[in-house]
Backbone as ProteinMPNN parsed JSONL, in Angstrom:
{"seq_chain_A": "MLKAFKHLIQELTLGESDKIKFAEDDKRLAAAALLFHLVDIDGVIEESESRKLREILKDHFQLSDEETTELIKAARRKDDEAVDLYGFTSVLKRTADADERLQIVEMMWEIVYADGHVHEFEDNTIWRVAELLGVSSRDRMILRRKVASHAPEES", "coords_chain_A": {"N_chain_A": [[67.225, -15.117, -76.083], [65.384, -14.195, -74.173], [63.63, -16.339, -74.241], [65.218, -18.402, -73.222], [65.606, -17.464, -70.622], [62.966, -17.525, -69.699], [62.547, -20.297, -69.781], [64.382, -21.105, -67.833], [63.229, -19.951, -65.535], [60.826, -21.443, -65.501], [61.88, -23.999, -65.013], [62.923, -23.619, -62.465], [60.612, -23.062, -60.993], [58.703, -24.984, -61.723], [60.063, -27.323, -62.082], [62.212, -29.7, -63.785], [60.697, -31.26, -65.533], [58.614, -29.683, -66.301], [56.429, -29.965, -64.712], [54.239, -29.45, -61.981], [55.47, -29.277, -58.722], [55.141, -30.724, -55.538], [56.056, -30.148, -52.271], [57.612, -32.307, -49.834], [56.665, -31.75, -47.261], [54.295, -30.457, -47.706], [51.086, -29.563, -46.909], [48.943, -29.953, -48.581], [49.7, -32.1, -50.193], [49.978, -34.108, -48.249], [47.331, -34.298, -47.279], [46.023, -34.996, -49.669], [47.218, -37.47, -50.196], [46.234, -39.015, -48.077], [43.523, -38.953, -48.725], [43.589, -40.184, -51.246], [44.442, -42.687, -50.447], [42.168, -43.629, -49.154], [40.422, -43.832, -51.344], [41.532, -45.958, -52.674], [41.648, -48.043, -50.849], [39.814, -50.184, -50.529], [40.383, -51.761, -52.63], [39.092, -51.325, -55.006], [38.776, -48.824, -57.27], [36.418, -46.644, -57.596], [34.623, -44.82, -60.082], [33.036, -42.745, -59.142], [34.296, -42.141, -56.729], [36.812, -41.29, -57.624], [36.097, -39.004, -59.09], [35.035, -37.456, -57.015], [37.302, -37.148, -55.401], [38.964, -35.57, -57.068], [37.319, -33.29, -57.316], [37.101, -32.419, -54.629], [39.818, -31.857, -53.928], [40.493, -29.909, -55.833], [38.622, -27.85, -55.297], [38.91, -27.361, -52.472], [41.63, -26.682, -52.143], [41.887, -24.739, -54.002], [42.865, -25.143, -56.723], [44.153, -25.326, -60.09], [43.048, -27.219, -62.989], [45.266, -28.595, -64.014], [47.083, -28.456, -61.857], [45.631, -29.905, -59.979], [45.564, -32.453, -61.164], [48.315, -33.062, -61.102], [48.729, -33.031, -58.339], [47.176, -35.218, -57.533], [48.531, -37.298, -58.844], [51.02, -37.13, -57.541], [50.169, -37.66, -54.941], [49.274, -40.288, -55.193], [51.699, -41.589, -55.739], [53.048, -41.051, -53.309], [51.371, -42.391, -51.504], [51.703, -45.006, -52.415], [54.359, -45.401, -51.716], [54.339, -45.203, -48.978], [54.545, -46.606, -45.688], [52.903, -46.447, -43.583], [50.306, -44.385, -42.134], [51.175, -42.346, -40.6], [53.228, -40.606, -41.466], [51.902, -38.824, -43.168], [49.902, -37.775, -41.492], [51.443, -36.589, -39.518], [52.63, -34.429, -40.84], [50.326, -32.931, -41.341], [49.456, -32.446, -38.747], [51.431, -30.736, -37.864], [51.236, -28.578, -39.667], [48.61, -27.807, -40.168], [45.813, -26.12, -38.8], [43.412, -26.638, -36.099], [40.792, -26.41, -37.189], [41.289, -26.865, -39.914], [42.145, -29.508, -39.783], [39.796, -30.762, -38.983], [38.33, -30.262, -41.311], [39.724, -31.878, -43.085], [39.121, -34.44, -42.132], [36.39, -34.371, -42.627], [36.459, -34.203, -45.444], [37.503, -36.71, -45.944], [35.359, -38.361, -45.17], [33.585, -37.557, -47.158], [34.791, -38.649, -49.44], [34.572, -41.383, -48.815], [31.783, -41.739, -48.734], [31.146, -41.215, -51.354], [30.655, -43.306, -53.153], [28.413, -44.347, -52.095], [28.64, -46.356, -50.247], [30.022, -47.524, -47.241], [32.947, -48.959, -46.572], [34.389, -51.306, -44.31], [37.178, -51.054, -43.966], [37.596, -48.446, -44.792], [36.167, -46.967, -42.878], [37.614, -47.684, -40.577], [40.113, -46.614, -41.227], [39.604, -43.852, -41.284], [38.967, -43.481, -38.608], [41.482, -44.072, -37.415], [43.116, -42.076, -38.6], [41.825, -39.726, -37.729], [42.274, -39.923, -34.966], [45.099, -39.681, -34.943], [45.293, -37.097, -35.891], [44.274, -35.65, -33.855], [41.568, -35.245, -33.722], [38.525, -35.467, -32.154], [36.56, -38.369, -31.185], [33.885, -37.774, -31.001], [33.642, -35.449, -32.667], [34.457, -36.623, -35.074], [32.349, -38.424, -35.545], [30.18, -36.668, -35.705], [30.853, -35.301, -38.035], [30.733, -37.457, -39.795], [27.962, -38.087, -39.756], [26.958, -35.696, -40.792], [28.001, -35.661, -43.442], [26.956, -38.083, -44.374], [24.255, -37.546, -44.425], [23.876, -36.165, -46.762], [24.684, -37.87, -48.682], [24.711, -40.276, -51.438], [22.354, -43.015, -51.581], [23.197, -46.083, -49.903], [24.592, -48.784, -51.693]], "CA_chain_A": [[67.637, -14.873, -74.714], [64.184, -14.157, -73.341], [63.097, -17.705, -74.188], [66.077, -19.152, -72.299], [65.299, -16.981, -69.286], [61.647, -18.063, -69.368], [62.724, -21.726, -69.52], [65.051, -21.2, -66.537], [62.21, -19.664, -64.515], [59.944, -22.605, -65.458], [62.603, -25.09, -64.36], [63.035, -23.321, -61.048], [59.31, -23.085, -60.326], [57.93, -26.174, -62.035], [60.918, -28.505, -62.17], [62.723, -30.011, -65.114], [59.695, -31.881, -66.389], [57.522, -28.723, -66.462], [55.308, -30.405, -63.885], [54.158, -28.799, -60.685], [56.031, -30.109, -57.661], [54.622, -30.502, -54.19], [57.103, -30.484, -51.306], [57.323, -33.415, -48.918], [55.934, -31.267, -46.097], [53.148, -29.676, -48.183], [49.871, -30.143, -46.334], [48.068, -30.383, -49.678], [50.137, -33.436, -50.58], [49.647, -35.024, -47.151], [45.877, -34.506, -47.293], [45.678, -35.716, -50.894], [47.658, -38.86, -50.05], [45.258, -39.678, -47.206], [42.282, -39.115, -49.492], [43.807, -41.221, -52.256], [44.497, -43.962, -49.722], [40.779, -44.047, -48.956], [39.866, -44.21, -52.643], [42.147, -47.217, -53.101], [41.787, -48.999, -49.746], [38.986, -51.388, -50.668], [40.85, -52.496, -53.805], [38.315, -50.94, -56.192], [38.691, -47.374, -57.421], [35.155, -46.314, -58.266], [34.623, -43.552, -60.81], [32.437, -41.734, -58.264], [35.32, -41.75, -55.755], [37.831, -40.521, -58.348], [35.513, -37.681, -59.373], [34.926, -36.731, -55.743], [38.672, -36.796, -55.012], [39.367, -34.437, -57.917], [36.486, -32.148, -56.948], [37.476, -31.968, -53.286], [41.148, -31.255, -53.941], [40.463, -28.687, -56.638], [37.864, -26.811, -54.593], [39.449, -27.043, -51.149], [42.942, -26.043, -52.236], [41.799, -23.731, -55.065], [43.853, -25.529, -57.717], [43.747, -25.447, -61.487], [42.916, -28.614, -63.416], [46.614, -29.169, -64.131], [47.614, -28.621, -60.501], [44.882, -30.995, -59.351], [46.074, -33.698, -61.75], [49.659, -33.294, -60.57], [48.605, -33.354, -56.919], [46.682, -36.595, -57.428], [49.643, -38.183, -59.232], [51.997, -37.119, -56.447], [49.538, -38.336, -53.801], [49.281, -41.728, -55.482], [53.084, -42.041, -55.526], [53.349, -41.018, -51.869], [50.619, -43.468, -50.864], [52.353, -46.265, -52.794], [55.636, -45.489, -51.006], [54.134, -45.118, -47.526], [54.385, -47.843, -44.918], [51.815, -46.182, -42.648], [49.648, -43.088, -42.329], [51.759, -41.38, -39.683], [53.982, -39.585, -42.197], [50.952, -37.825, -43.669], [49.22, -37.101, -40.385], [52.386, -35.738, -38.78], [52.722, -33.179, -41.602], [49.091, -32.178, -41.112], [49.426, -32.042, -37.335], [52.357, -29.598, -37.749], [50.984, -27.46, -40.587], [47.189, -27.469, -40.269], [45.197, -25.806, -37.509], [42.347, -27.566, -35.701], [39.688, -26.344, -38.153], [41.721, -27.542, -41.142], [42.165, -30.955, -39.529], [38.388, -31.174, -39.055], [37.958, -30.259, -42.73], [40.335, -33.06, -43.712], [38.301, -35.595, -41.752], [35.14, -34.246, -43.389], [36.756, -34.585, -46.831], [37.656, -38.163, -45.961], [34.005, -38.925, -45.19], [33.012, -37.298, -48.488], [35.351, -39.669, -50.337], [34.003, -42.676, -48.449], [30.367, -41.788, -49.097], [30.962, -40.917, -52.78], [30.087, -44.458, -53.861], [27.207, -44.764, -51.397], [28.891, -47.516, -49.397], [31.15, -47.378, -46.332], [33.651, -50.22, -46.36], [34.952, -51.326, -42.95], [38.55, -50.547, -44.004], [37.497, -46.99, -44.893], [35.746, -46.499, -41.562], [38.745, -47.87, -39.671], [41.168, -45.669, -41.606], [39.225, -42.515, -40.813], [39.105, -43.501, -37.145], [42.912, -43.969, -37.08], [43.611, -40.76, -39.01], [41.258, -38.725, -36.824], [43.024, -40.028, -33.71], [46.433, -39.125, -35.159], [45.165, -35.655, -36.119], [43.744, -35.005, -32.658], [40.138, -34.981, -33.892], [37.83, -36.321, -31.19], [35.578, -39.332, -31.695], [32.617, -37.038, -31.126], [33.705, -34.638, -33.892], [34.516, -37.552, -36.211], [31.007, -38.961, -35.782], [29.345, -35.546, -36.159], [31.195, -35.095, -39.443], [30.211, -38.597, -40.547], [26.515, -37.907, -39.914], [26.757, -34.549, -41.677], [28.27, -36.072, -44.823], [26.027, -39.157, -44.714], [22.915, -36.991, -44.677], [23.846, -35.654, -48.143], [25.322, -38.878, -49.536], [23.798, -41.167, -52.167], [21.956, -44.196, -50.837], [24.134, -47.203, -49.977], [24.232, -49.804, -52.672]], "C_chain_A": [[66.438, -14.881, -73.77], [63.589, -15.553, -73.176], [63.903, -18.563, -73.203], [65.8, -18.75, -70.854], [63.952, -17.533, -68.804], [61.747, -19.552, -69.021], [63.396, -21.945, -68.158], [64.061, -20.96, -65.398], [61.256, -20.842, -64.384], [60.61, -23.768, -64.74], [62.682, -24.875, -62.856], [61.693, -23.44, -60.326], [58.533, -24.372, -60.558], [58.765, -27.443, -62.067], [61.276, -28.797, -63.612], [61.658, -30.539, -66.049], [58.519, -30.951, -66.677], [56.274, -29.148, -65.703], [55.375, -29.684, -62.547], [54.664, -29.764, -59.621], [55.41, -29.725, -56.326], [55.681, -30.998, -53.22], [56.642, -31.604, -50.385], [56.471, -32.975, -47.731], [54.751, -30.372, -46.464], [51.864, -30.323, -47.655], [48.885, -30.578, -47.411], [48.419, -31.798, -50.119], [49.774, -34.458, -49.505], [48.151, -35.332, -47.14], [45.466, -35.321, -48.515], [46.079, -37.184, -50.808], [46.7, -39.637, -49.151], [43.954, -39.94, -47.962], [42.442, -40.184, -50.569], [43.837, -42.6, -51.602], [43.081, -44.5, -49.501], [40.137, -44.521, -50.255], [40.31, -45.623, -53.014], [42.074, -48.336, -52.063], [40.968, -50.276, -49.911], [39.33, -52.181, -51.924], [40.113, -52.16, -55.087], [38.227, -49.416, -56.227], [37.458, -47.074, -58.273], [35.289, -44.963, -58.959], [34.066, -42.436, -59.928], [33.452, -41.235, -57.231], [36.407, -40.91, -56.42], [37.338, -39.112, -58.652], [35.464, -36.835, -58.104], [36.306, -36.288, -55.255], [39.135, -35.559, -55.768], [38.618, -33.174, -57.498], [36.908, -31.566, -55.602], [38.819, -31.246, -53.3], [41.154, -29.929, -54.691], [39.779, -27.554, -55.881], [38.522, -26.391, -53.28], [40.765, -26.273, -51.223], [43.017, -25.0, -53.351], [42.879, -23.941, -56.12], [43.272, -25.473, -59.122], [43.578, -26.93, -61.821], [44.274, -29.302, -63.461], [47.228, -29.414, -62.746], [46.93, -29.775, -59.78], [45.372, -32.343, -59.855], [47.443, -34.039, -61.184], [49.614, -33.668, -59.096], [48.128, -34.793, -56.735], [47.769, -37.594, -57.81], [50.673, -38.278, -58.108], [51.443, -37.851, -55.223], [49.537, -39.849, -53.989], [50.679, -42.304, -55.253], [53.417, -42.105, -54.037], [52.62, -42.141, -51.138], [51.249, -44.821, -51.178], [53.646, -46.483, -52.01], [55.472, -45.617, -49.493], [53.995, -46.492, -46.888], [53.272, -47.686, -43.876], [51.244, -44.796, -42.937], [50.284, -41.977, -41.499], [52.527, -40.266, -40.409], [53.083, -38.466, -42.698], [50.315, -37.049, -42.527], [50.172, -36.214, -39.591], [52.598, -34.41, -39.505], [51.498, -32.318, -41.311], [48.993, -31.669, -39.675], [50.304, -30.796, -37.132], [51.894, -28.379, -38.527], [49.537, -27.011, -40.678], [46.643, -27.155, -38.874], [44.028, -26.767, -37.258], [41.187, -27.572, -36.691], [40.056, -27.054, -39.457], [41.743, -29.058, -40.96], [40.742, -31.52, -39.518], [37.922, -31.238, -40.513], [38.527, -31.476, -43.453], [39.532, -34.304, -43.377], [36.966, -35.548, -42.5], [35.351, -34.641, -44.854], [36.911, -36.1, -46.958], [36.29, -38.844, -45.986], [33.348, -38.712, -46.547], [33.512, -38.31, -49.508], [34.676, -41.015, -50.072], [32.552, -42.792, -48.917], [30.109, -41.525, -50.588], [30.339, -42.072, -53.552], [28.854, -45.018, -53.153], [27.396, -45.932, -50.455], [30.131, -47.27, -48.539], [31.731, -48.765, -46.082], [34.295, -50.172, -44.98], [36.389, -50.821, -42.912], [38.55, -49.02, -44.066], [37.153, -46.384, -43.531], [36.904, -46.57, -40.569], [39.862, -46.88, -39.967], [40.845, -44.267, -41.113], [39.352, -42.437, -39.295], [40.57, -43.306, -36.759], [43.464, -42.594, -37.422], [43.097, -39.677, -38.069], [41.998, -38.731, -35.485], [44.401, -39.386, -33.849], [46.404, -37.61, -35.362], [44.661, -34.908, -34.885], [42.287, -34.598, -32.795], [39.395, -35.973, -32.994], [36.861, -37.285, -31.882], [34.231, -38.655, -31.91], [32.589, -36.233, -32.415], [33.733, -35.52, -35.141], [33.121, -38.058, -36.554], [30.025, -37.872, -36.228], [29.594, -35.296, -37.64], [30.67, -36.236, -40.307], [28.71, -38.424, -40.801], [26.197, -36.765, -40.874], [26.921, -34.961, -43.136], [27.267, -37.135, -45.259], [24.646, -38.626, -45.048], [22.761, -36.457, -46.096], [24.357, -36.67, -49.156], [24.274, -39.67, -50.315], [23.47, -42.388, -51.29], [23.002, -45.301, -50.983], [23.62, -48.231, -50.962], [24.329, -51.184, -52.099]], "O_chain_A": [[66.475, -15.497, -72.704], [63.103, -15.906, -72.101], [63.335, -19.351, -72.446], [65.765, -19.601, -69.965], [63.815, -17.952, -67.655], [61.107, -20.015, -68.077], [63.026, -22.858, -67.42], [64.062, -21.692, -64.408], [60.904, -21.215, -63.265], [59.969, -24.451, -63.942], [62.532, -25.811, -62.071], [61.645, -23.872, -59.174], [57.783, -24.807, -59.684], [58.208, -28.541, -62.078], [60.714, -28.214, -64.539], [61.716, -30.285, -67.252], [57.52, -31.391, -67.246], [55.17, -28.717, -66.039], [56.455, -29.357, -62.056], [54.313, -30.944, -59.632], [55.188, -28.549, -56.036], [56.151, -32.131, -53.329], [55.446, -31.819, -50.186], [55.643, -33.746, -47.246], [54.261, -29.614, -45.626], [51.595, -31.493, -47.926], [48.076, -31.477, -47.18], [47.529, -32.605, -50.387], [49.312, -35.554, -49.822], [47.752, -36.489, -47.007], [44.65, -36.236, -48.405], [45.354, -38.051, -51.297], [46.388, -40.793, -49.434], [43.362, -41.013, -47.85], [41.542, -40.996, -50.783], [43.311, -43.565, -52.155], [42.839, -45.698, -49.649], [39.393, -45.501, -50.262], [39.544, -46.388, -53.6], [42.412, -49.478, -52.377], [41.397, -51.342, -49.472], [38.655, -53.158, -52.25], [40.474, -52.66, -56.152], [37.669, -48.797, -55.321], [37.463, -47.232, -59.494], [35.987, -44.072, -58.474], [34.563, -41.31, -59.961], [33.471, -40.05, -56.897], [36.87, -39.926, -55.843], [38.077, -38.141, -58.49], [35.806, -35.652, -58.118], [36.458, -35.175, -54.752], [39.64, -34.611, -55.167], [39.222, -32.112, -57.345], [37.052, -30.351, -55.465], [38.946, -30.153, -52.749], [41.746, -28.949, -54.238], [40.29, -26.436, -55.828], [38.672, -25.2, -53.01], [40.988, -25.332, -50.461], [44.082, -24.443, -53.614], [43.695, -23.057, -56.383], [42.06, -25.561, -59.315], [43.929, -27.793, -61.017], [44.423, -30.437, -63.011], [47.823, -30.464, -62.503], [47.575, -30.533, -59.056], [45.572, -33.27, -59.07], [47.698, -35.189, -60.827], [50.374, -34.526, -58.649], [48.632, -35.505, -55.867], [47.91, -38.631, -57.161], [51.138, -39.366, -57.767], [52.173, -38.577, -54.548], [49.773, -40.597, -53.041], [50.831, -43.367, -54.651], [53.994, -43.083, -53.562], [53.189, -42.773, -50.248], [51.323, -45.689, -50.308], [53.988, -47.617, -51.676], [56.378, -46.091, -48.808], [53.411, -47.412, -47.463], [52.761, -48.677, -43.353], [51.664, -44.125, -43.88], [49.964, -40.803, -41.679], [52.472, -39.108, -39.996], [53.46, -37.295, -42.658], [50.2, -35.825, -42.581], [49.753, -35.192, -39.046], [52.732, -33.371, -38.859], [51.619, -31.118, -41.065], [48.494, -30.569, -39.437], [49.973, -29.916, -36.338], [52.134, -27.251, -38.097], [49.26, -25.937, -41.214], [46.966, -27.833, -37.899], [43.703, -27.6, -38.104], [40.652, -28.636, -37.001], [39.232, -27.762, -40.036], [41.398, -29.802, -41.878], [40.513, -32.633, -39.992], [37.206, -32.161, -40.9], [37.878, -32.038, -44.336], [39.288, -35.137, -44.251], [36.473, -36.581, -42.953], [34.518, -35.334, -45.437], [36.502, -36.695, -47.955], [36.084, -39.797, -46.737], [32.632, -39.587, -47.035], [32.744, -38.777, -50.349], [34.259, -41.7, -51.006], [32.146, -43.831, -49.437], [28.965, -41.607, -51.034], [29.582, -41.852, -54.497], [28.313, -46.045, -53.564], [26.421, -46.452, -49.913], [31.171, -46.856, -49.051], [31.098, -49.624, -45.468], [34.706, -49.103, -44.528], [36.791, -50.214, -41.92], [39.406, -48.373, -43.461], [37.773, -45.414, -43.094], [37.141, -45.629, -39.812], [40.491, -46.363, -39.044], [41.715, -43.574, -40.585], [39.8, -41.421, -38.763], [40.885, -42.489, -35.894], [44.199, -42.006, -36.629], [43.859, -38.803, -37.657], [42.311, -37.674, -34.937], [44.825, -38.631, -32.973], [47.372, -36.918, -35.043], [44.626, -33.677, -34.871], [41.814, -33.716, -32.079], [39.62, -37.181, -33.075], [36.411, -37.047, -33.002], [33.529, -38.933, -32.882], [31.626, -36.315, -33.176], [33.104, -35.195, -36.148], [32.751, -38.114, -37.727], [29.139, -38.133, -37.041], [28.652, -35.101, -38.408], [30.213, -36.008, -41.427], [28.244, -38.594, -41.928], [25.269, -36.863, -41.677], [26.074, -34.645, -43.972], [26.778, -37.096, -46.388], [23.943, -39.205, -45.876], [21.64, -36.31, -46.583], [24.453, -36.373, -50.347], [23.11, -39.737, -49.921], [24.222, -42.734, -50.379], [23.618, -45.448, -52.039], [22.426, -48.513, -51.06], [24.058, -52.162, -52.795]]}, "name": "protein", "num_of_chains": 1, "seq": "MLKAFKHLIQELTLGESDKIKFAEDDKRLAAAALLFHLVDIDGVIEESESRKLREILKDHFQLSDEETTELIKAARRKDDEAVDLYGFTSVLKRTADADERLQIVEMMWEIVYADGHVHEFEDNTIWRVAELLGVSSRDRMILRRKVASHAPEES"}
């Protein structure tokens, strides 16, 4: 009986597959999808970018390894399904305050600089996302310089 009750609680909290679920309007999922989009935008997923993505999500959202893995899987699915970035940015605009939106743009720069090279598609994506999030061009560039100063040399 106790085992059945425990299984019911797991189903209610984790879903039928015992996997952690992230709601459509979860700002963690929206941010992770934007970050994954950057990792994949130039057509090459570098190991350095994947490591940085995992590190950023785990640290910023204080997730376990399992939660981080599930968030990245969900973010990849959402990015694959998305026709534009507005769906993600609108969630963040509604659920994240101004400081959190700045942190998201900073995390985006960290992903971009993880491989030591800024691709023009990555730069353009951050510009568009920052505009949609209400982050000024000035703040976007300040964050870029901040992250670039600690980034590996461009290859």
